[in-house]
C-alpha positions as CSV (number, residue, x, y, z in Angstrom):
1,G,-37.5,-11.7,0.5
2,H,-34.4,-11.1,-1.7
3,T,-31.9,-8.6,0.4
4,V,-30.7,-6.0,-1.8
5,Y,-29.1,-3.6,0.2
6,V,-27.6,-4.0,4.3
7,L,-27.3,-0.8,6.0
8,L,-25.0,-1.0,10.0
9,A,-25.6,2.3,11.9
10,E,-23.3,2.0,15.5
11,D,-24.8,4.4,18.3
12,P,-22.1,5.1,20.8
13,D,-24.6,5.1,23.0
14,T,-24.7,2.4,26.1
15,D,-28.0,0.5,26.2
16,S,-28.7,1.1,22.2
17,E,-31.5,0.2,20.5
18,V,-31.0,1.1,16.5
19,E,-34.4,0.9,14.4
20,Y,-34.7,1.3,11.0
21,F,-37.4,1.8,8.9
22,I,-38.9,3.2,5.7
23,A,-38.8,6.8,6.0
24,D,-42.5,8.5,5.8
25,E,-41.6,10.9,3.0
26,A,-40.9,7.7,0.7
27,G,-42.9,7.5,-2.4
28,A,-46.1,4.7,-2.7
29,D,-44.2,2.6,-5.3
30,V,-41.1,2.4,-2.7
31,K,-43.3,1.2,0.2
32,N,-45.2,-1.0,-2.1
33,F,-41.9,-2.7,-3.2
34,F,-39.5,-2.5,-0.4
35,T,-39.3,-3.2,3.2
36,V,-36.4,-3.0,5.9
37,E,-36.1,-5.9,8.2
38,Q,-33.9,-5.4,11.6
39,I,-31.3,-8.5,11.7
40,S,-29.7,-8.8,15.2
41,E,-26.4,-10.1,15.8
42,G,-24.4,-10.5,19.8
43,T,-25.8,-9.8,22.8
44,G,-24.8,-6.8,25.1
45,S,-22.3,-3.9,24.1
46,N,-21.1,-6.8,21.1
47,R,-24.5,-6.1,19.8
48,L,-25.3,-5.6,16.3
49,I,-28.5,-4.7,14.3
50,E,-28.7,-4.0,11.1
51,G,-30.9,-3.2,8.6
52,H,-31.7,-5.4,6.1
53,I,-33.7,-3.9,2.6
54,K,-35.4,-6.3,0.7
55,I,-38.1,-7.1,-1.9
56,P,-40.8,-9.3,0.6
57,R,-42.1,-11.0,-2.6
58,R,-41.4,-11.6,-6.1
59,T,-41.9,-8.6,-8.2
60,R,-41.7,-7.5,-11.5
61,F,-39.1,-4.1,-12.3
62,S,-38.7,-2.6,-15.3
63,L,-35.8,-3.2,-17.0
64,G,-33.2,-0.2,-16.1
65,S,-35.8,1.6,-13.6
66,S,-34.1,3.2,-10.1
67,Y,-35.9,3.3,-7.0
68,L,-34.2,6.0,-3.8
69,I,-35.2,4.5,-1.3
70,M,-34.9,7.1,2.2
71,V,-34.8,4.7,5.2
72,T,-34.5,6.4,8.9
73,I,-32.5,5.1,11.5
74,R,-33.3,5.6,15.6
75,D,-32.0,4.7,19.2
76,K,-35.9,3.6,20.3
77,K,-34.6,4.5,23.4
78,Q,-33.8,8.2,22.9
79,P,-36.6,11.4,21.5
80,M,-37.7,11.1,18.1
81,T,-35.6,14.6,17.1
82,Q,-32.7,11.9,17.0
83,V,-32.7,10.0,13.6
84,I,-30.7,10.1,10.7
85,N,-32.0,9.5,7.2
86,V,-29.9,7.9,4.8
87,E,-30.5,7.3,1.0
88,V,-30.0,3.9,-0.9
89,N,-30.8,4.1,-4.7
90,V,-31.3,0.5,-6.1
91,S,-31.2,0.5,-9.9
92,V,-32.8,-2.9,-11.6
93,G,-31.0,-4.7,-14.5
94,P,-27.6,-6.5,-14.7
95,R,-24.8,-4.8,-12.7
96,P,-20.6,-5.2,-13.1
97,P,-19.3,-6.0,-9.7
98,Q,-18.5,-3.2,-6.8
99,F,-15.7,-2.7,-4.9
100,F,-16.2,-2.4,-1.5
101,Q,-14.0,0.4,-1.5
102,Q,-13.2,3.3,-3.5
103,K,-9.1,3.1,-2.9
104,Y,-6.9,-0.1,-1.4
105,E,-3.9,1.3,-0.5
106,G,-0.9,-1.2,0.6
107,W,2.9,-1.8,0.8
108,I,5.8,-4.5,0.5
109,F,8.8,-5.2,1.7
110,E,12.0,-4.5,-0.9
111,T,12.6,-7.8,-2.4
112,K,14.5,-9.8,-4.7
113,S,12.4,-12.5,-5.1
114,T,8.6,-12.6,-6.9
115,N,5.1,-13.6,-5.7
116,N,5.4,-11.7,-2.2
117,P,2.0,-10.7,-0.9
118,V,1.0,-6.7,-0.7
119,F,0.5,-5.9,2.3
120,S,-2.5,-4.2,4.3
121,Q,-1.3,0.4,5.2
122,S,-4.7,-0.4,8.0
123,S,-2.8,-3.9,9.2
124,S,0.8,-4.3,9.7
125,N,0.4,-8.0,9.3
126,G,-2.9,-8.7,7.0
127,E,-2.7,-9.1,3.3
128,L,-4.6,-6.5,1.3
129,K,-7.3,-7.6,0.0
130,V,-9.5,-6.6,-2.8
131,Q,-13.2,-7.3,-2.4
132,V,-16.1,-7.2,-4.4
133,H,-19.5,-8.1,-4.8
134,Q,-20.5,-9.8,-7.0
135,F,-24.1,-9.0,-8.4
136,Q,-24.2,-11.8,-10.7
137,Q,-23.4,-15.1,-9.3
138,N,-22.6,-17.4,-12.4
139,Y,-20.1,-15.2,-14.3
140,P,-16.5,-15.8,-13.1
141,K,-14.3,-12.9,-11.6
142,T,-11.4,-11.6,-12.5
143,F,-9.4,-8.3,-11.3
144,R,-6.6,-6.9,-13.2
145,I,-4.0,-4.2,-12.2
146,F,-3.3,-1.4,-14.4
147,D,-0.2,1.1,-14.0
148,E,-0.7,4.8,-13.9
149,Y,-0.6,4.5,-17.6
150,N,-3.4,2.0,-17.9
151,R,-1.3,-0.8,-19.0
152,E,-1.4,-3.9,-17.3
153,S,1.4,-4.0,-14.5
154,T,4.5,-5.4,-15.0
155,L,5.3,-4.8,-11.2
156,F,2.2,-6.7,-9.3
157,R,-0.3,-9.3,-10.3
158,I,-3.3,-9.9,-8.3
159,D,-5.1,-13.6,-8.3
160,E,-8.6,-14.7,-8.4
161,K,-9.0,-13.6,-4.7
162,G,-8.3,-10.2,-4.7
163,H,-4.6,-10.8,-2.9
164,I,-1.7,-8.6,-5.0
165,Y,2.0,-9.7,-5.1
166,N,4.9,-8.5,-7.1
167,K,5.5,-10.2,-10.8
168,D,9.5,-8.9,-10.5
169,A,11.8,-8.0,-8.1
170,L,11.7,-4.8,-6.0
171,D,14.7,-2.6,-5.9
172,F,13.4,1.3,-3.8
173,D,16.5,2.8,-4.4
174,V,16.8,2.1,-8.5
175,Q,14.2,4.2,-10.9
176,Q,12.7,2.0,-13.2
177,T,13.4,3.9,-15.9
178,Q,17.3,3.0,-14.9
179,R,17.6,-0.6,-14.6
180,P,18.4,-2.4,-17.5
181,P,16.0,-3.9,-19.7
182,K,14.5,-7.6,-19.5
183,F,14.3,-9.8,-22.7
184,R,12.1,-12.8,-21.8
185,P,13.5,-15.9,-24.8
């Protein structure tokens, strides 16, 4: 079957065994079209169990239709009262790429040179990388960075892999409006 969505639940208990299944209250159309498969990686305390929502067989969906899938997640070794329910909305049809995060933040050194990487806020040595999930695989993926006025950035660029670099020297002591204009021949 084709994987539509991947769920990953963490249980801080030692020796837990996470289980995913379509909730009892899900509609008949959801139960007919979708399944949840447990995918396990690693062993012991490094073991991860993902819940892959799948379409088990070739199915003709109506373009533009939407399915709300209720998934129950629980630890098999705990009482049934400890469950989490999540909602996954599946839309049928072409979709634009989806960012992994809503907001990307980074930092960069003050520099007189160009093409220096922007670093991730969460890691002092890792480059910031904008990641997207592309649903239609045969289309080129391009990135653009816009400034606060919704114009293409004159200070930063982003490459085809999602890495961000400076296009211009960065002097944090002088406001950009006070700098002399640059003319290009």
